[in-house]
C-alpha positions in Angstrom: 0.1 -0.3 -0.1 1.4 3.3 -0.9 1.3 6.8 1.5 1.0 10.1 1.6 1.4 13.4 3.0 -1.1 16.1 3.1 0.6 19.2 4.5 -2.1 21.3 6.3 -1.5 24.3 8.6 -2.4 24.3 12.9 -5.3 25.6 12.5 -6.8 22.9 10.2 -5.1 20.2 12.2 -6.3 21.0 15.3 -10.1 20.8 13.5 -9.8 17.1 12.6 -8.0 16.4 16.1 -11.2 17.4 17.8 -13.5 15.4 15.2 -11.1 11.8 15.1 -11.6 9.5 17.3 -9.0 7.8 19.8 -9.5 4.2 18.2 -9.3 5.2 14.7 -6.1 6.0 12.1 -5.9 8.9 10.5 -6.7 6.7 7.1 -10.3 5.5 9.0 -11.2 8.7 10.3 -10.5 10.4 6.7 -12.7 7.2 5.0 -15.4 7.9 7.8 -15.6 11.8 7.3 -15.9 11.2 3.1 -18.5 8.5 3.5 -20.7 11.1 5.6 -20.0 13.6 3.3 -19.7 11.9 0.0 -17.4 11.8 -2.2 -17.1 14.7 -3.6 -17.1 13.3 -6.8 -20.8 13.9 -7.9 -21.8 16.9 -9.6 -23.8 19.5 -8.4 -22.9 18.8 -5.2 -22.7 22.3 -4.4 -24.4 25.0 -6.0 -22.4 27.7 -7.8 -23.2 30.0 -4.9 -21.5 27.7 -2.5 -19.0 26.5 -3.9 -18.0 30.4 -4.6 -18.7 30.7 -0.8 -16.3 27.7 -0.4 -13.7 28.6 -2.4 -13.4 32.1 -0.5 -12.8 30.5 2.7 -10.2 28.4 1.2 -8.7 31.9 -0.4 -8.7 33.5 2.9 -7.3 30.5 4.9 -4.2 31.0 2.4 -3.4 34.5 3.1 -3.7 34.5 6.4 
C-alpha cells in the first residue's frame, strides 16, 4: 500500500483532531468523513453560490 503526506496548517489540523476518534487511524477517520459527506465527485454536490463561498474560505485561509 502506498502512503502520502498532506500538508495542513495547524488550525486545520487542530479542527480535524477534534473530530477524530481516539480508536481510529487517520485513514479510518478520513474514510468516515468522506462516507458521511459524500465523495465530492458527484456533479452538482454544491450550488454555484455554495462552491464560491467555499472557495472564498479557502482563499482567506491561504492569505493568513
